[in-house]
Each structure stands twice: as C-alpha cells, then as structure tokens.
C-alpha positions, 0 to 999 in steps of 0.5 A: 751231759753233765754226768759224763766223764771229763776230758781232764779226768780221762787224762788224769787216768792216762797220766799214770800209765807210762813215763811220757804219759804225763807230758802227753796229757799235759799237751792234750789238755793245753790243745783242748784249752786252746780249742775252747778259745778258738771255738769262741773266736770262730763263733764270735759275730764280731769276726763274721766279716773278717775271719775269712780274709786272706793275709797272704801265704804261709811258709808252704805256699798255701793261702793264709787267712786271718783266722789261721794266724790267730788260731796258730797263735792261740795254740802256741801260747798254750803249748809253749808254757809246757816242757815240750821239746819242739813244736811244729805248725803249718804256719811255721817255716821251721820247727821251734825248740821249746825245751831241750829237756822235754819228753815230747814233740808236737806238730799241729795244723792250727785250722784245717779247711780254713777256706770253708770259713766264708761258707760257715762249714766245718773246720778244725785243728789236728795234732800229733804227739811224738817222743822227743829223740836225742837229736832234736833236728830229727823230731819231725822226721820220725815214722808215723808209727812212732806217735804217742798220741794224736787227735783232732778238733771239729768246730761245727754244730758241736765242738768235738775232740777226737783223740787216741792215746794209742789204745782206741779212739774216743770222742769228746764234746765240748759242754760250753756251759761247763767250759770243758770236754765230756766223753761222747763215744768211746772205743770208736770203730769204723763200720765195715760197711762202706756206703760213702766215698769222698773225692773231688770228682772234678779232677778226674781227668788228672787222676792216675788210672788206679784211682779212676778205676776204683771210682768207676767201681764205686760208680757201677754200684750194684752192677760192679764188683762192689755189688752195692750202691755208694753215695759221693761226699766231698766237704774239702775239710780233712777233719770233717771228711775224718769225723764222718768216716769215724761216725758212718764209715766210708773212704776218703781219697786225696790222691796225687794227680797230673796237675802242677804241684800235685804230683806228691799229693797236697796234704802234709805228712807230719801234721795231717796225714800221720795223725789222721792215719793214727786215729783211723788205724786205731778205729779199725781202718786203714790209711795208705798212699795207694802203695805205702802205709801211711804210718811206715813213712817218715818226712824228709822235710817239715812240710812234706806232701803226701797222698792220702786214702783212708777209711774202711779197710776193705775199700783202702785194700781195694785201692792198694790192690789197684795201684799194685796190679796194672792188669787188674786196673785194665780189667776193671776199667775196660768193662764199665762203659761196655756193660752200661753207659751213654751209648749202651743199654 
C-alpha cells in the first residue's frame, strides 16, 4: 500500500486546476484529517459502552447519539480553521457563517447511520462542497448540480474515503500506520449489471404503487420483465449502501411512503441526497426522487427531506417510468400473482 498515490498529492494536483480548487482541496484535506480522528474515536475500546448512547434529538428531530455530537465537533473544529464562507451540519439548527470572504460552502452529515453503532456496523461521514454565492443566506439553497465536490467516508473494516472533484470518482483507503489516505481505486464506474436491490421491505404496505411494482419485478426474477434474479440487501446506513453500489452495482431505494412524517422521504437533500447523487452520477449511475433528478433540486430549507432512489441507471430509469405511467404500474402489478403465487402454480 505504501507505493500508492496519497490523497494529499492528489489534492495538490487538483488545487492548481481552477480558481476555487485550492479552497476545495483544503476542505477535503480537513475532512480527511477529521475522518482519521473519528475513525480512531469509533474504534476506541474506551467508547465501546458509551458511543451509542442517546443524548436527545437533533435540530431536525432525529435521535442524537453521543458519537454524533463528538463527530460533529471534530469536523467543525477542522473546518472552521479554513476560509470557508458557510458551514452546515445535520447537528446544527442553522448554517454558520465562517468567513464572508470565503469561496466555498460546506455541508456535512457528521455520522451517517449512527443507529448502527450499537451493533458494530458500518457508519460514515458525508460532505458536499458548493461555491459561495454573493448572498450567503442562499448558500445551501443551490441546486445539487452546483456542487464543486462531494464525498463520504466509511468507518468499517477499512476506513475509506470516496471522493469526486467533478471528474469521476476515486476511492482512498486509510493507511493507519502512515496516518494518511492512499488511492485504492480510480475512475470507479457502477456496474450496468444490477443483481441487488436495497430497500426496507418491512414498509411495503406503506409504499406508493410504483415502488411496489418495481420491487415486484425484482422479486419475480427470471419470471418477470427483468429476466434475471436479484438479491435483496438492507443495511440502513446510506454510506454503506452507496459503497456497495459503487463496488458491486445495484439500486438503493428510500422512497416516500404513507407513514406520518415520511410523505417527503426521510433523507436530507442538502447533505445526504445531493452529495450522494453527485457521486453516483460521476460513477455512471443515476439518482432520482422517482420523478425528478436529485441534482436538479434546490432545498427550500436546510434540513429539507427528499426521497432517494439511486444506483445502476437502467434500474433507476425503470423506477422513473413506473412513477410516470399509472397504466404501466397496473400492467406490472396485476400479473405477478396471476402467473405464480401462493394460490397458483
């Protein structure tokens, strides 16, 4: 691993490419440094009993754990040292103005999937980097397509940093002995062959008809229009789901549904869906709400929620087709149990 390109060398090359590039590189470098600290914190035996403890709810009403707060503090400490214009976090009620002369704005989800800490599953950090507008009150109301860079870190068996600077996707892995990230994979492309889908199937009764129709097609396997069998996965950690798609292909669905509070989806647009959509598209995939491309959306509020369907383009396109054509949904749904089911062979 010692001969592989270091992240700081990669960022140094990038920093010379555009007026904003130096500021973006500095922000990514700061996030990487924070990630090393967070990885050590998560792996610390001293925190094994306390890291998953809840401390209340964050500004958006989600359960907040002790490690959420600590990860947020580490990232903010590393980022506020830089001349960035504004900083937003899942753990902050409002965006923070850091330096009005700064060229970029940064939005972070400090510890995605923190509910998985108790069971020793992969969690991560997600970040989005945007240009600073003249009016900083609009910093985090820009379209996702305005992003300059995006990425996420996974804290699992390995600590990996997935990064796009707007020209493809690269994956860096933490070299713990050297304390730095080294290039593990460059130019990542999502496989066109989709053999896995990820969704919380326990919510089936709450889904809209297009989502049910798509999952029915997946479950029909070789007997359905997809003409091949699928495996189902569900981790409940966005970073882990995205990493799997980047490495093995597949599609992830976190749709809106009929439960109270889920009508607009549950993932946050600014610091979850936007950066993930940029990464997925840069790797040749697609990301949508089911009806709209995620990167075309702009947030009306900092913690705005949104449905997210992302992964292999063919499968995402199929989900969009089903959302746009009620007659197609009916034609898909009706035959499933007529052809083969509990009551017919």
